[in-house]
C-alpha positions in Angstrom: 0.0 0.0 0.3 2.7 2.5 0.5 4.5 2.3 -2.5 1.5 2.3 -4.3 1.3 6.3 -2.7 5.0 6.8 -2.9 5.0 5.8 -6.8 1.6 7.4 -7.8 -1.5 5.9 -7.9 -1.7 5.2 -12.5 -5.3 6.1 -12.2 -4.9 9.6 -9.5 -3.0 10.2 -12.6 -5.6 9.7 -15.7 -8.0 11.8 -13.9 -5.8 14.5 -13.0 -4.1 14.7 -17.0 -8.6 14.6 -18.0 -9.6 16.9 -15.3 -7.0 19.7 -16.7 -8.2 18.9 -20.4 -11.6 19.6 -19.2 -10.2 22.9 -17.8 -8.1 23.6 -21.5 -11.0 23.1 -23.1 -13.5 24.5 -21.1 -10.8 28.1 -21.2 -9.9 28.2 -24.4 -13.2 26.5 -26.7 -15.2 29.5 -25.6 -12.5 31.9 -27.0 -12.6 30.1 -30.7 -16.2 30.9 -31.0 -15.5 34.1 -29.7 -12.8 34.9 -32.3 -15.2 33.2 -35.1 -17.9 35.2 -34.5 -15.5 38.2 -34.8 -14.4 36.9 -37.6 -17.6 36.3 -39.8 -19.3 39.6 -37.8 -15.6 41.5 -39.6 -16.4 39.7 -43.2 -20.5 40.4 -43.4 -19.6 44.2 -41.9 -17.4 44.0 -45.4 -19.9 42.9 -47.4 -22.4 45.0 -46.7 -20.3 47.5 -47.6 -19.7 45.8 -51.1 -23.0 45.9 -51.4 -23.9 49.7 -50.3 -21.1 50.4 -52.9 -23.5 48.4 -55.4 -26.4 50.4 -55.3 -24.1 53.7 -55.0 -23.0 53.3 -58.0 -26.2 51.8 -59.9 -27.3 54.7 -59.2 -25.0 57.2 -60.1 -25.1 55.1 -63.2 -28.7 55.3 -63.6 -28.4 58.9 -62.8 -27.2 59.9 -65.7 -28.9 59.1 -68.3 -31.4 61.4 -66.4 -34.5 61.0 -63.3 -36.9 59.1 -62.9 -39.1 61.2 -63.5 -37.8 61.7 -67.1 -38.7 57.9 -68.4 -42.1 57.8 -66.6 -43.2 60.9 -67.9 -42.4 59.1 -71.1 -44.3 56.1 -70.3 -47.0 57.2 -68.6 -47.2 60.0 -71.2 -47.9 63.0 -68.2 -46.4 66.0 -69.0 -47.1 67.6 -65.3 -44.4 65.1 -63.6 -45.1 63.4 -59.9 -46.0 65.3 -56.8 
């Protein structure tokens, strides 16, 4: 019995290693999820910015050919335009 205490119980070291793994996993797993969420948020902002640029460029191109009111007058035949 005394020799087992001095040498160390293999079951005890296995539990300690498992406990250490659980501590490490519980510490780093939420950090990984937070970093993944941050990267997703940054990419979402990038895509949103690209979409806004696309809409603004398309609006600038359509304004080059005149306002939409002018084309609606041609389609509906109204000379006074819309209010």
